[in-house]
N, C-alpha and C positions, 0 to 999 in steps of 0.2 A: 692604016690609022693607028695613031699612038693611043695607048690605054691610059685613061684618066684615073688617077689615084685620089681617093677621098679620105679625109681625116675626120676625127670626131668633131672638130670645130665647124665643119661644113654642114652639120646636121642640127636641127633645132628640135628639142624635146617638147612634145605636145602632151599636155596634161600635167600631172604632178610627179615629183620624184618619189622613189621608193621610200626614202626615209621620212617623207611627209605623210605617208598613209597612216602611221601610228597616231599622229595628231588628230586626223579626221575620224579615226576609229574610236577615239575616247568618248565615253558617255557624257552627254551634256548634263550639267548640274540642274536639278529641279529648282523651282521657285523657292520652296521652303529651305532647300539646301543652300541657296544663295543668301536667303535671309539669315540663316544660322551662321554662315561664314562671315557675313557683314557684322552681325551682332557680336560675334566672337572677337572681332578686331577692336571692338569698343572696350578698352580696358576699364574705364570707369563704370560702365554698365555691368561688366562681369564682376568687378569688385563689389558693386551694390547687390548683385545676386548672392554672392558669397556672404555678404554682411547680413542680408535678410535671412539666409539659411542658418547662420549662427544665432541670430536673435530668436528664430522659431524653435531651434533645438533647445536653447536655454530656457525658453518659455515652457517647453514641454517637460523637460527633465529636471530642472532645478527644483520646482515645487514637489516633485515626486521623491527625490532623494535627499533634499537638504534636511539636516537634523532638526531644524527649527521650523515649525508651521508658520504660515503667514499671519495667523491670528494669535499666536502664543505671545503672552506678555512676559518678557524675560526679567523685568525688574530693573533693567538698565535704561534709564530715560534720557532721550536726546543725547545718546553717546555718539561721539564722532567716529568715523570709519577707522577700524583697526583690524587686527588679524582675526578676531572672532566675528565681528560684525563688519563685513566688507564695505557695506554702504551706510553703516551707522544704524541707529535706532530712532524711532519717533517718540512723541510725547507719552505714548502708552507703553513704551518698552518693546515694540514690535520690530522685528528685523526688516529693515528697508530693502535689503538685497532680495530676499525671497518674495517680498510683497511687490517689488518691481517686476519680477517675472510672472507672478500671478496677474498683475495688471497688464502685462504684455499679452497674455492669453486672451483676456477680455477685449482689449483694444483691437488686436489683430482679428479676433473672431467677429466682432461687430463690423469692422471694416470690410472683411472678406464677404460676409453674409449680405451686407447692404449692397456691395458691388455686384454680387451674383444676382440678387433680386432686380437691381437696375438693369443688369444685362438681359435677363429673361423678358421683363416687361418691355424694355426699350426696344429690343430686337423684334419681338412680335408686333408691337405697335407700329414701329417705323416701317418694317417690311410689309405689313398689311396695308398701311396707308400708301406706300409707294407702288405696290403692285396694283391695287384696285383703282387708285387715282379717282378723278372726278369729284363727285359730291362727297363720297366717303372720305377721300383724302382731305377735303376742305374741313369737314366736321371734325375728324380726328386731330388735325393739326391746330384747329382753333381751340380745342380742349387743351392741347399742349401749350398753346400761347397763353391761355388763362393761367395755367399752373406756373408757367415761366414768369408771369407778371407778379406773382406773389413772392414776397421776400423769403428766401429759402430758410434762413435762420429763424425768422419770426414764425414761420409755419412749424418748424421743428420744435421750437420752444413751446408753442401753444399746444401742440399734440402731446408733448411730454407733461405739461401741466395737467391736461385733461386725463391722460392715461396713467399718471403717476410714474414713479421710478421703476427701473428694472431693465433687463436685457431686451425682452420682447418689445416693450414700448419704445425703447431706443431704436431698435431696428425698423419698426413700423414708421417712426417719425423720420428717419433718414431716407426711407424708401418711398415716402409719399410723393415727393416731387423730384427725387434724384434721378429717375429714369428718363426724364424729358430730354436731357442732352444726348443720351444714347439713341433715343428714338429719332431725333433730328438727324444725327449723323448716319444712322442706318437708312433712313428715308432718302437722304441725298445720294448715298451709294446705290441704293436700289433703283432710283430714277435714272442714274447714269448707266446701269447695267441692263435694265429690263428691255431696252430696245436693241440689244446686241443680236447678231444673227442666230446664235445658238439658242437664245432664249425664245426668239420668235419661232424658230423651227420646232422647238419643244412644245410651244403653245399650239402651233398648227397641227401637231400630231395628237393633240387632245389632252396634254398635260394639265392637271388641275392647278389651282392657285397655290395650294399647300405644297404640291410637288415642285413647282417653280421656286417657291421660297426655300424649301428644304434642300433641293439638289443643285440649284444654280445661283440663286441670289445671295443667300447668306454665306455659302463657302467663298464666293468671290468678293464679298464685302468683309471678310474675316480680318483683314489687316487693320482697317479702321476700328472695328469692334474690339480687337485685342488691345490696341493702343488706348482707346477710350476707357475700357475697363481698368487697365493698369493705372491710368491717371486718376480714376475715380476712387480707388482704394485709399490713397493718402488723404483725399478730401473727406472721406467718411471717418477716417481715424482722427483727423484734426477736429471735425465737428463733434465727434464723441468726446474727445478730450476737452473741448471748449464747454460743452454742456455739463460734463462732469465737474469741470472747474467752477461752474455756476451752481453746483449742487443739485443738478438734475440727472446725474448719472446713476451708477449702481449703488446699492445700499451697503452699509457696513454689516459685517466686517470685511466684505469683498472690496477689492481695490481695482481701479483702472489707473492709467497714467494720469488722467485728468483729475480724478479725486485725490491722488497723491500730490499732484502739483498744487491743488487748491489748499490742501492741508499744510504743505510745505511752505506756501507763500505766507502763511500766518506766522511762521517761525523763521523767516528769512534772515533776520538779524542774529539770531542765537543758534540756529541749526540749519545752515544753508544747504547742506547735503540733502535734506528732505525734498527740496525743490530741484536741485541741480540734476540729480540722477534721472528722475522721470521726465523732466523737460529735455534733457539731453537725448534720451532714447526716443522721445517723440520726434525731435528734430532729425535724428539719424534715420529713423524709419521712413518719414515723409520724404527726406532727401533721396533715399535709396529707391523708393517707388518711383519718384519723379525721374530719376536718372534712367531707370529701366524703361520707363515709358518713352523717354526721349530716344533711347537707343533702339527700341522697337520701331518707333516712328521713322527714324533714319533708315533702318534695315528694311522696312516694308515699302518705303517710297522708292520707286525705280529711278527717280531723278537724283536721289541722294545716295543710292547704292552704287558706288563706283569701285 
């Protein structure tokens, strides 16, 4: 018999090639790693983060190191922007530049604190209603419906009138009904998660309601919570500026962007810089927070994270 000779073409490789094993051996990217990479590709959102960082740093350090205090009356009244007074002066001779960054401290502080309070109350309220369900859920959400039916700005104005002016009354007024939106979003997330197999298994093993909320439900609803909080901050800043514009904000000699815009509006024809600079910073800050919120929403949504 003649011997049959075989070549490499007569054989078929079963499995994968050696050079492909490196691809399979690479570690898979975690969920938050994917979110970070998706967010990092959003140039506008990254620019907004850098913009907010610059505003925050200026708000922290300018009042500390600027040679003129925010309450000093320099004697130069309604002076246009120049090398000495970068943003000009107001009708009392105070430096608008340093006052703008003092106002940034107050506006950002109120916005962040109000958002954190909304976060805490809204997450606890919504998660509790979603987990317990039944009559408890009905009662809790009907309370939320009543608060939603009340006009937000009207409630805030009435509270400010009753409690008088100041930082604490402002924060209380903003937080009184501001948490309802967060509670609704968290409740919806919890209702969609609590019937998952891992939650049912944990409940079967005797996990308490607080354990389920803390270890399973809130961590898996974190995406919606983060986006909602990010978008609630500019809302609080705008409301604070609006109330301060109406004269319900912080008292003199302190300043917020809203009070400065209100004072500048009275001198719009003669000293427009007094209105332009605080109004511009309000717009930039709200735009930056909204852009970051949109970027986080896209990064956290699996359907949009391509």
